[in-house]
C-alpha positions in Angstrom: 101.6 -29.6 66.6 101.9 -32.2 63.9 103.0 -31.0 60.4 102.5 -32.6 56.9 104.3 -30.8 54.1 102.0 -31.6 51.2 104.3 -30.3 48.4 108.0 -31.1 48.5 110.7 -32.5 46.2 113.7 -35.0 46.4 116.8 -35.5 44.4 117.0 -38.3 41.9 116.8 -39.5 38.3 119.2 -36.7 37.4 116.8 -34.0 38.4 118.3 -31.7 40.9 115.2 -30.3 42.3 116.3 -30.3 45.9 119.2 -30.1 48.2 122.5 -31.8 47.7 121.3 -35.0 49.6 117.9 -36.3 50.6 119.3 -36.8 54.2 119.6 -33.1 54.5 115.8 -32.7 53.9 115.0 -35.2 56.7 117.4 -33.2 59.0 115.7 -29.9 58.2 112.3 -31.6 58.7 113.5 -32.8 62.1 114.6 -29.3 63.0 111.3 -27.7 61.9 108.9 -30.2 63.3 107.7 -31.5 60.0 106.5 -35.0 60.5 105.9 -36.1 57.0 106.7 -34.8 53.6 104.9 -35.6 50.3 107.3 -35.4 47.3 107.7 -35.7 43.6 110.2 -35.2 40.9 108.5 -33.5 37.9 110.3 -32.3 34.8 110.1 -28.7 34.6 110.6 -27.9 30.9 109.4 -29.5 27.6 107.5 -32.8 27.0 109.7 -35.6 28.7 109.4 -39.0 27.3 108.0 -41.9 29.2 111.2 -43.5 30.2 112.2 -40.1 31.9 108.8 -39.9 33.8 109.4 -43.5 35.1 112.9 -42.7 36.2 111.6 -39.8 38.2 108.9 -42.0 39.9 111.4 -44.7 40.5 113.6 -42.1 42.4 110.6 -41.1 44.5 109.7 -44.7 45.3 113.4 -45.3 46.4 113.1 -42.2 48.7 110.0 -43.6 50.1 111.6 -46.9 50.8 114.7 -45.0 52.3 112.7 -43.0 54.7 109.5 -45.1 55.4 106.6 -43.2 57.0 108.5 -39.8 56.6 108.4 -39.5 52.8 105.2 -40.0 50.8 105.0 -39.9 47.1 103.1 -38.3 44.3 103.1 -40.0 40.9 104.3 -37.7 38.4 102.7 -38.2 34.9 102.5 -36.4 31.5 98.7 -36.8 30.8 99.0 -37.0 27.0 101.2 -40.1 27.2 99.4 -43.4 26.6 101.4 -45.0 29.4 100.2 -42.7 32.0 97.4 -44.9 33.3 99.7 -47.7 33.7 102.1 -45.5 35.5 99.6 -44.4 37.9 98.7 -48.0 38.7 102.4 -48.9 39.1 103.1 -45.9 41.4 99.9 -46.4 43.6 100.7 -50.0 43.9 104.2 -49.0 45.3 102.5 -46.9 48.0 102.1 -43.4 46.4 99.2 -41.3 47.7 98.5 -38.9 44.9 99.2 -37.5 41.4 101.5 -34.7 40.4 101.2 -32.8 37.3 103.4 -30.0 36.0 103.0 -27.4 33.2 102.8 -29.8 30.2 99.0 -29.2 30.0 96.3 -26.8 31.3 94.5 -28.6 34.4 91.2 -28.4 32.3 92.7 -29.8 29.0 90.8 -32.8 27.6 94.1 -34.7 27.7 94.0 -34.5 31.4 90.5 -35.6 31.8 91.5 -39.3 32.1 94.0 -38.6 34.8 91.4 -36.7 36.8 88.8 -39.4 36.4 91.4 -42.0 37.5 92.1 -39.8 40.5 88.3 -39.6 41.5 88.2 -43.4 41.1 91.2 -43.9 43.2 90.2 -41.3 45.8 93.7 -39.6 45.5 94.6 -35.9 45.2 96.0 -34.2 42.2 98.6 -31.5 42.7 99.4 -29.4 39.9 102.2 -26.6 39.5 100.4 -23.3 39.1 100.8 -19.5 38.9 99.5 -16.4 37.5 102.1 -14.9 35.2 102.6 -11.1 35.6 105.5 -10.7 32.9 105.9 -11.6 29.3 109.0 -13.7 30.2 107.0 -15.7 32.7 104.2 -16.4 30.2 106.6 -17.3 27.4 108.6 -19.6 29.6 105.6 -21.6 30.8 102.7 -21.1 28.2 100.7 -23.9 29.6 100.9 -23.2 33.2 97.6 -23.3 35.0 96.3 -20.4 37.0 93.6 -20.2 39.4 90.8 -19.7 36.7 92.1 -23.0 35.1 91.5 -24.6 38.2 88.0 -23.2 38.5 87.3 -24.6 35.1 88.7 -28.1 35.9 86.6 -28.1 39.2 83.5 -27.2 37.2 84.0 -30.4 35.1 85.0 -32.6 38.0 83.9 -31.1 41.3 84.5 -34.4 43.0 88.3 -34.4 42.2 90.6 -33.4 45.1 92.5 -30.7 43.1 95.5 -28.9 44.8 96.7 -25.5 43.3 100.4 -25.5 44.0 102.4 -22.8 45.9 100.3 -19.7 46.3 103.7 -18.1 47.2 105.4 -19.3 44.0 105.2 -16.2 42.1 102.8 -14.0 39.9 99.6 -12.4 41.2 98.7 -14.4 44.4 95.9 -12.0 45.4 94.2 -12.5 42.0 94.5 -16.2 42.5 93.0 -16.3 45.9 90.0 -14.2 44.7 89.5 -16.6 41.6 89.4 -19.7 43.8 86.4 -18.4 45.6 84.5 -19.7 42.6 85.8 -23.3 43.2 84.9 -24.5 46.7 86.4 -28.0 45.9 89.8 -26.8 45.2 92.5 -26.8 47.8 95.4 -24.3 47.8 98.9 -25.1 49.3 100.8 -22.4 51.0 104.3 -23.1 49.6 106.7 -20.9 47.7 109.5 -18.7 48.5 107.3 -15.5 48.6 106.3 -14.8 52.2 104.5 -11.5 51.8 102.8 -10.2 55.0 99.0 -11.0 54.9 99.2 -13.7 52.3 98.1 -16.6 54.6 95.5 -14.5 56.4 93.9 -13.5 53.0 93.8 -17.1 52.1 91.8 -17.9 55.2 89.6 -14.9 55.0 88.6 -15.6 51.4 88.7 -19.3 51.1 88.5 -20.6 54.8 91.1 -22.5 56.7 89.5 -25.8 55.6 90.9 -25.3 52.1 94.6 -24.5 53.1 97.4 -27.1 53.1 100.7 -26.6 54.6 103.6 -26.9 52.2 107.1 -25.7 51.5 108.2 -26.6 48.0 111.9 -26.5 49.1 111.5 -23.2 51.1 111.3 -25.2 54.2 112.0 -22.5 57.0 109.9 -19.8 55.3 107.2 -22.4 54.6 106.9 -23.1 58.4 107.5 -19.5 59.4 104.6 -18.1 57.3 102.0 -20.3 59.1 103.6 -19.7 62.6 103.8 -16.0 61.9 100.4 -15.5 60.6 97.4 -14.2 62.7 95.5 -17.6 63.0 93.7 -19.3 65.8 95.2 -22.6 67.1 92.3 -24.5 65.5 93.0 -22.9 62.0 96.7 -23.4 62.3 96.1 -27.1 63.1 93.9 -27.6 60.1 96.5 -26.0 57.8 99.5 -27.8 59.3 98.0 -31.3 59.1 94.3 -32.0 59.6 93.1 -30.8 56.0 95.7 -33.1 54.4 95.1 -36.0 56.6 91.4 -35.8 55.7 92.6 -36.1 52.1 94.7 -39.2 52.9 91.7 -40.6 54.9 89.4 -40.5 51.9 91.6 -43.0 50.1 92.0 -45.1 53.1 88.2 -45.2 53.4 87.7 -45.9 49.7 90.1 -48.9 49.7 89.2 -50.4 53.0 
């Protein structure tokens, strides 16, 4: 069965997001039957300057060129920067397939609106780092992290935007997050993260439907594949999650630009 990992990272630009060499990611993907990986290099903390953002995207473009067809790229931007629109153009022209946002702004913040509007115009998805903090330390570390209610708010403003809430297994209250997303049928949820609690994937399917789930690993590659293979799913549901849903997202851009 084909597999597209819609949320992964590579090394580069001095940001050690991933393993010690990008070749190892491809080796792991080969071993795990992952056909394509969609990657980014966001900056985790603070408000990076545009030069840093550009270096991150350059490293992703380099990885796309090094592994053509295997690695696809998200354009990382900081919405409040005046250069973000030009950076989106540059990255899409280089073959990237979507936009990546981290925790610099809530997904509904007015600063993000031009990015969401651009994503709609270009028919590309927007993947944003997300989580529902359950500790004071988590909240203080990432005060602007978007949770599922923030995605609901953004989807109400821009229901035609292909929003992806990152890593349901990335930490925090995942059950709360799933329940909140029932209010935003246009939002996709990716399955990545190091948390592999029993029943998590099944609850996603039960509450949201298999059509809204996207297979992803976010560097937890074995666990990311295992949680889909180990879940009680039909073959048709597993196929949608592993690749068909994200291929449908890719096809929307292809159809818009043909």
